[in-house]
Every structure is written in C-alpha cells, then in structure tokens.
C-alpha positions as CSV (number, residue, x, y, z in Angstrom):
1,M,-6.7,-4.0,17.1
2,I,-9.5,-6.3,18.2
3,A,-12.0,-3.6,17.1
4,R,-10.3,-3.3,13.7
5,L,-10.4,-7.1,13.2
6,L,-14.1,-7.0,14.0
7,R,-14.4,-4.1,11.5
8,E,-15.6,-1.6,14.1
9,R,-14.4,1.9,13.1
10,S,-15.1,4.3,15.9
11,F,-13.9,4.8,19.5
12,L,-17.6,4.7,20.5
13,A,-17.9,1.2,19.0
14,V,-14.9,0.1,21.0
15,E,-16.5,1.5,24.2
16,G,-19.6,-0.4,23.3
17,L,-17.6,-3.7,23.0
18,V,-15.7,-3.3,26.3
19,K,-18.9,-2.5,28.2
20,S,-20.7,-5.5,26.8
21,A,-20.8,-9.1,27.8
22,A,-18.2,-9.8,25.1
23,R,-15.5,-8.1,27.1
24,Q,-14.4,-11.3,28.8
25,G,-14.1,-13.1,25.5
26,M,-11.7,-10.3,24.3
27,G,-9.5,-10.6,27.4
28,I,-10.2,-7.1,28.6
29,R,-10.5,-6.7,32.3
30,R,-11.7,-3.2,32.6
31,C,-14.2,-1.1,30.7
32,F,-13.3,2.4,29.4
33,G,-14.8,5.2,27.4
34,D,-14.1,6.7,24.0
35,D,-12.6,9.8,25.7
36,T,-10.0,7.5,27.2
37,L,-9.0,6.2,23.8
38,A,-8.8,9.7,22.5
39,Y,-6.5,10.8,25.4
40,V,-4.3,7.7,25.1
41,T,-3.8,7.8,21.3
42,E,-2.7,11.4,21.5
43,R,0.3,10.2,23.5
44,L,1.2,6.8,22.2
45,D,4.6,6.4,20.4
46,V,4.0,6.0,16.7
47,E,7.7,5.2,16.1
48,K,7.4,2.1,18.3
49,M,4.3,1.1,16.3
50,R,6.2,1.5,13.0
51,K,9.1,-0.7,14.4
52,T,6.5,-3.3,15.4
53,I,5.0,-3.5,11.9
54,A,8.5,-3.7,10.3
55,S,9.5,-6.5,12.7
56,V,6.4,-8.5,11.8
57,I,7.2,-8.2,8.1
58,R,10.9,-9.1,8.6
59,Q,9.8,-12.1,10.6
60,A,7.4,-13.1,7.8
61,K,10.3,-13.2,5.4
62,R,12.4,-15.2,7.8
63,N,9.5,-17.6,8.1
64,K,9.5,-18.0,4.3
65,A,6.2,-16.3,3.7
66,F,7.5,-15.1,0.3
67,E,9.5,-18.2,-0.6
68,S,7.5,-18.9,-3.8
69,S,8.2,-15.5,-5.2
70,R,11.2,-14.6,-7.4
71,W,10.9,-10.9,-6.7
72,I,9.8,-8.9,-3.7
73,G,8.6,-5.4,-4.4
74,L,7.6,-2.2,-2.5
75,A,4.7,-0.1,-3.9
76,L,4.3,3.6,-3.0
77,D,1.1,5.6,-3.6
78,G,-0.9,8.4,-2.1
79,T,-4.5,8.8,-1.1
80,G,-6.9,10.9,0.9
81,A,-8.5,9.8,4.2
82,G,-10.7,11.6,6.7
83,R,-12.9,14.6,5.9
84,S,-14.0,17.5,8.0
85,R,-16.0,20.7,7.4
86,E,-13.4,22.9,9.2
87,K,-9.7,22.9,9.6
88,R,-9.0,20.9,12.7
89,C,-5.3,20.1,12.6
90,K,-2.1,21.0,10.7
91,W,-2.6,18.0,8.3
92,C,-6.0,19.3,7.1
93,R,-5.7,20.2,3.4
94,P,-8.5,22.3,1.7
95,V,-10.9,20.6,-0.7
96,R,-12.1,23.1,-3.4
97,N,-15.0,23.1,-5.8
98,Q,-14.9,24.1,-9.5
99,N,-15.0,27.7,-8.5
100,K,-11.9,27.3,-6.3
101,E,-14.0,27.8,-3.2
102,I,-13.0,25.8,-0.1
103,V,-15.9,23.3,0.7
104,G,-14.1,21.2,3.3
105,Y,-10.9,19.7,4.4
106,R,-9.2,16.3,3.9
107,H,-6.1,14.5,5.1
108,H,-3.6,13.0,2.7
109,L,-1.1,10.3,3.2
110,V,1.4,8.0,1.3
111,M,1.3,4.3,2.0
112,V,4.0,1.6,1.3
113,S,3.1,-2.0,0.8
114,V,5.0,-5.3,0.1
115,V,3.8,-6.4,-3.4
116,G,4.6,-8.9,-6.1
117,T,4.5,-11.9,-3.8
118,T,0.8,-12.9,-3.9
119,L,0.7,-11.7,-0.3
120,S,0.2,-7.9,0.0
121,L,1.4,-6.7,3.4
122,L,1.1,-3.0,4.4
123,L,4.2,-1.6,5.9
124,D,4.0,2.1,6.8
125,I,2.2,5.4,6.3
126,E,3.5,9.0,5.9
127,P,1.0,11.9,6.2
128,Y,1.5,15.2,4.5
129,G,-0.3,18.5,5.0
130,P,-0.4,22.0,3.4
131,G,3.0,23.0,1.9
132,D,4.0,19.3,1.6
133,S,3.4,16.9,-1.3
134,E,2.9,13.3,-2.2
135,Y,6.3,13.3,-3.8
136,S,8.1,14.6,-0.8
137,A,6.2,12.4,1.6
138,G,7.0,9.4,-0.6
139,K,10.7,10.1,-0.6
140,R,10.7,10.2,3.2
141,L,8.6,7.1,3.4
142,L,10.8,5.1,1.1
143,K,14.0,5.9,3.0
144,R,12.4,5.1,6.4
145,S,10.9,1.8,5.1
146,V,14.1,0.5,3.6
147,N,15.9,1.4,6.9
148,A,13.2,-0.4,8.8
149,V,13.1,-3.7,6.9
150,G,16.7,-3.7,5.6
151,I,18.4,-2.8,2.4
152,R,18.2,-6.5,1.1
153,F,14.6,-7.1,2.0
154,A,13.1,-6.0,-1.4
155,D,14.3,-6.1,-5.0
156,Y,12.3,-3.2,-6.6
157,V,10.0,-0.3,-6.0
158,V,7.0,0.3,-8.3
159,V,5.6,3.8,-8.5
160,D,3.3,6.0,-10.6
161,G,4.7,8.6,-13.1
162,E,4.8,11.4,-10.4
163,F,7.8,9.6,-8.9
164,A,9.7,9.2,-12.2
165,T,12.2,11.9,-11.4
166,A,15.9,11.8,-11.2
167,P,16.2,12.5,-7.5
168,F,13.7,9.8,-6.6
169,L,15.3,7.2,-9.0
170,H,18.7,8.0,-7.5
171,A,17.4,7.7,-4.0
172,A,15.9,4.3,-4.8
173,G,19.2,3.1,-6.3
174,K,21.1,4.2,-3.1
175,S,18.5,2.2,-1.1
176,G,19.5,-0.9,-3.1
177,L,16.2,-1.0,-5.1
178,R,15.6,-1.3,-8.9
179,V,12.8,1.0,-10.1
180,V,9.7,0.2,-12.2
181,A,8.0,3.6,-12.9
182,R,5.0,4.6,-15.1
183,L,6.1,6.6,-18.1
184,K,3.7,9.4,-19.1
185,G,3.7,12.9,-20.5
186,N,5.7,14.1,-17.5
187,L,8.8,13.0,-19.4
188,P,7.8,14.2,-22.8
189,D,11.0,13.6,-24.7
190,L,11.4,10.0,-23.5
191,F,7.7,9.3,-23.9
192,E,7.6,10.5,-27.5
193,A,10.8,8.6,-28.3
194,A,9.3,5.4,-27.0
195,Q,6.0,5.9,-28.8
196,H,7.8,6.6,-32.1
197,R,10.1,3.6,-31.6
198,F,7.3,1.1,-30.9
199,A,4.6,2.4,-33.2
200,N,5.7,0.8,-36.4
201,R,7.1,-2.5,-35.3
202,P,5.4,-5.8,-34.2
203,A,5.4,-6.8,-30.6
204,D,8.5,-8.4,-29.3
205,Q,6.5,-10.9,-27.3
206,V,2.9,-12.1,-26.9
207,F,1.7,-14.2,-24.0
208,Q,-1.4,-15.0,-22.0
209,H,-2.1,-13.4,-18.7
210,G,-5.1,-15.3,-17.3
211,S,-7.8,-14.9,-19.9
212,D,-6.1,-11.8,-21.4
213,R,-3.7,-11.6,-24.3
214,V,-0.7,-9.3,-23.8
215,E,1.5,-7.8,-26.4
216,M,4.9,-6.4,-25.2
217,W,7.5,-4.1,-26.7
218,D,10.9,-3.7,-25.0
219,A,14.0,-1.7,-25.6
220,D,16.9,-0.9,-23.2
221,D,18.9,1.7,-25.1
222,F,17.0,5.0,-24.6
223,D,19.0,8.0,-23.7
224,P,18.6,9.2,-20.1
225,W,17.4,12.8,-19.6
226,E,20.1,15.3,-18.5
227,S,19.8,15.0,-14.7
228,L,19.5,11.2,-14.6
229,N,22.8,9.4,-14.0
230,W,21.8,6.1,-15.6
231,N,23.8,4.9,-18.6
232,T,20.6,4.0,-20.5
233,V,16.9,3.8,-19.8
234,R,14.9,0.7,-20.5
235,V,11.3,1.2,-21.6
236,V,8.6,-1.4,-22.0
237,R,5.2,-1.0,-23.5
238,Y,2.3,-3.4,-23.0
239,R,-1.1,-3.7,-24.7
240,Q,-3.4,-5.9,-22.7
241,H,-6.4,-7.2,-24.6
242,K,-9.1,-8.1,-22.0
243,S,-11.7,-10.8,-22.5
244,D,-14.5,-8.2,-22.5
245,G,-13.0,-6.6,-25.6
246,T,-11.4,-3.6,-23.9
247,T,-7.7,-2.8,-24.3
248,V,-5.3,-1.3,-21.8
249,E,-2.0,0.2,-22.8
250,A,0.8,1.6,-20.7
251,Y,4.5,2.5,-20.9
252,W,7.0,1.9,-18.0
253,L,10.6,2.8,-17.5
254,T,13.1,0.7,-15.4
255,D,16.7,0.2,-14.7
256,F,16.4,-3.6,-14.6
257,P,18.8,-5.1,-17.2
258,N,17.1,-7.5,-19.6
259,K,19.3,-10.4,-18.6
260,L,18.1,-10.0,-15.0
261,A,14.4,-9.5,-15.6
262,G,12.7,-10.3,-18.9
263,S,9.7,-8.5,-20.4
264,Q,7.1,-10.7,-18.7
265,A,8.8,-10.1,-15.3
266,I,8.6,-6.3,-15.8
267,F,5.0,-6.7,-16.8
268,H,4.1,-8.5,-13.5
269,M,6.1,-5.9,-11.5
270,A,4.2,-3.1,-13.2
271,K,0.9,-4.8,-12.5
272,S,1.9,-5.3,-8.8
273,R,1.4,-1.5,-8.3
274,W,-2.4,-2.2,-8.3
275,E,-2.0,-4.3,-5.2
276,I,-1.6,-1.2,-3.1
277,E,-4.9,0.2,-4.6
278,N,-6.9,-3.0,-4.2
279,Q,-5.4,-4.8,-1.2
280,G,-4.2,-1.6,0.4
281,F,-6.5,1.5,0.1
282,N,-9.7,-0.3,-0.9
283,D,-9.6,-2.9,1.9
284,A,-8.3,-0.4,4.5
285,K,-11.0,2.2,3.7
286,N,-14.0,0.1,2.9
287,R,-13.6,-2.6,5.4
288,Y,-11.3,-1.4,8.2
289,G,-12.2,2.3,8.6
290,L,-9.1,4.0,7.4
291,E,-11.1,7.1,6.4
292,H,-13.0,7.4,9.7
293,V,-11.5,10.1,12.0
294,C,-11.8,8.6,15.5
295,H,-10.2,11.6,17.2
296,H,-9.0,14.7,15.3
297,H,-5.4,15.0,16.6
298,E,-2.3,14.4,14.5
299,N,-0.8,11.7,16.7
300,S,-4.1,10.0,17.2
301,L,-4.8,10.0,13.5
302,L,-1.5,8.5,12.6
303,F,-1.6,5.9,15.3
304,N,-5.0,4.8,14.2
305,W,-3.8,4.5,10.6
306,L,-0.9,2.5,11.8
307,I,-3.1,0.2,13.9
308,T,-5.1,-0.5,10.7
309,V,-1.9,-1.3,8.8
310,L,-0.8,-3.7,11.6
311,T,-4.2,-5.3,11.8
312,L,-4.4,-6.0,8.0
313,T,-0.8,-7.3,7.9
314,L,-1.3,-9.7,10.8
315,E,-4.7,-10.9,9.5
316,R,-3.3,-11.8,6.1
317,L,-0.3,-13.6,7.6
318,Y,-2.4,-15.8,9.8
319,R,-5.2,-16.3,7.3
320,L,-3.2,-16.8,4.1
321,R,0.1,-18.1,5.3
322,Y,-0.9,-20.2,8.3
323,L,1.8,-19.0,10.7
324,H,0.2,-21.3,13.2
325,R,-1.1,-24.1,10.9
326,G,-4.3,-25.7,11.8
327,Q,-6.8,-27.9,9.9
328,H,-8.9,-25.0,8.7
329,R,-9.2,-24.0,5.1
330,I,-8.3,-20.5,3.8
331,L,-11.1,-18.1,4.7
332,E,-12.1,-14.9,3.2
333,S,-11.4,-12.0,5.5
334,V,-15.1,-11.3,6.0
335,A,-15.6,-15.0,7.1
336,L,-12.8,-14.6,9.6
337,A,-14.4,-11.5,11.0
338,R,-17.7,-13.3,11.4
339,L,-16.0,-16.2,13.2
340,L,-14.3,-13.7,15.5
341,W,-17.7,-12.1,16.3
342,L,-19.3,-15.5,17.0
343,S,-16.4,-16.5,19.3
344,L,-17.3,-13.5,21.5
345,I,-20.9,-14.6,22.2
346,Q,-21.3,-15.9,25.7
347,P,-23.4,-19.1,26.2
348,A,-26.8,-18.4,27.6
349,D,-27.5,-19.4,31.2
350,T,-30.3,-22.0,31.0
351,S,-30.3,-23.0,34.7
C-alpha cells in the first residue's frame, strides 16, 4: 500500500524501497525481494481484503462522509488491464487484429464505485476470463457489493446500456436499488418510441449545468418490454450544449418515480456514471499502476488490483474528507504523493 501511495507500480520498485535508506521512514524492519512479494500475494486471502475495503466505506458513511449528498449511487463498468504476449493464466483473453488473428492477451474486469456524492470511492473488482462476460461479472459484483456494504447503503445503481436487461434490472430491485441505465439501440422498440415521443415537442425543462445549457425531456409512461416486470418505464432525454459549441445527447431509462427524483436529479445520476471512468479507471491506471502485472498469477493479480482500490479509497478519504482533521489545505493527489516521498528522506549526517 505504501508503494501504491508513492505511485510505484512494480514489485521490483517495492524491493528497491525496502532496501534503501527510506525503509526506516516507512516503518519496515526487514528488507525483502520481489520474489517474496510474488510468493506472498499468491496466497493472501482476497475475500478478507474485500471485507476490509467494504468496512472502510461503511465507516465513511457512519462518519458522515456523504452527509451533503441527497443520493448515494453505485456505478458498474468494465475495462481491460494487464497485457501479455502469451496466455499466462485462465483470465487471459485473446486480443485480435482486424484479420481476427491473436496478437496478444489481456485481462478484463468489472469495477464498482460509490458515485454521486462528490467523493468517488472504489469498492470492489470482479475479473472475468474466456467464456465469461462483463455482464455476468457485473451481476456477480453487484450482488456481492450490496451484501458487503448493506442493502440500505446506496440508493441507485447507474450502468451502461449493456446492463439494461430485465434480469439485471430485477436483480438490482431485489438488492434495494433503483436503476439509471443508458438507453440505446439494444432496446430498439423502447428507444424508437422515446425518440418519436420527444422529437416534436419542446424540452420539459432547461437549466444550467456549470457553463453548459441542458435541455431535458421526461416521460414516465412507456410500456415495459415483455420480460420486464415493471408497471411502466420512465425515459429521460437530455441535450447538453457545451460552451465550446458541441452538443451531447443521451437517453436513459429508470424506475425512479418522478415525485421521488425530478429530471435534474436523474440527469446528475446519469452523469455520475462518468466518475468510475475518470476517478476510477483513469486514476487507477495512469497514476497507481492498475494495468501493470506485478506477478502473473490469478490470486496475485486480483490482490494487487484490490490493494490499488483500497489505496485510492483511503487516500481520498484522508485527503478530501479530513478523517483526522489538521490545519492543512486540500491537496491534489500528486502533491500528497510528493509530500510522502519527501517525508521518507533521511537527514544527512553532517558531523
């Protein structure tokens, strides 16, 4: 975890730290090699790590880390992490070129994050390999995450159109969650009905979102498709006019009743899905080494991914929510990493 906070990605980098003069500053008594880390992470209990992350997030809610937020959401999304030239484990999925030839292998995973609270906290990861899918892994991950943090922890789950299926929507409802899901061509009848309904009528609401102007259409009386056991489906459409002249348009479906969550609330819930992209995947990959394979072994891979999740969650709680309040200002994460590095420097002996 110390290495992740310092933004060191590899086991060799950890070995370099513990063999350096900075070891004492990190509270490490003995040095060890990268092969030791490989051996140990093959055998560490990932379920205990998952329980640890969930307990941190539950404690954050008890400590009122989300008290300024009306809604607490969970976002699910999939990504790739860790490439190799050859198949090294059962989670390696082939990467093919335009000619369908295998040019390498890559791991895939689904991540879940707490969103919609101005404080994005990563919660868990579920890998999937050949014969599995993002959809199946996402269903497993949602069920486990709700069991871990409690059925009353979050109010909604926000997902891309791939998860807009009756089985997933029903599973979310059984978990006590409302759903905000992207509506695309994967549900052609509902999508075409919504397009036709909203095409020739003015926006129901117009408001400012930062420097952008947003038009919204909202209707809650669409018929559910045959396998969906909802009474009706609510569909919202937004058209976001950005300050640079570009326009973004999207359709979303939800089971939130209008009297419980208005159009603007649904807009913000839909937008919260991007938190898992920006504060989840982008930060974890570009700054904390999520894509780096320290040791090619299933348990080691998953444990290192979970260590990154725990590190990001703790870093944000201490940096942004002041769980132990001091006199310091809010720092950027890179500034905190630099301060941690400086704190490891031993004073020079000038005697």
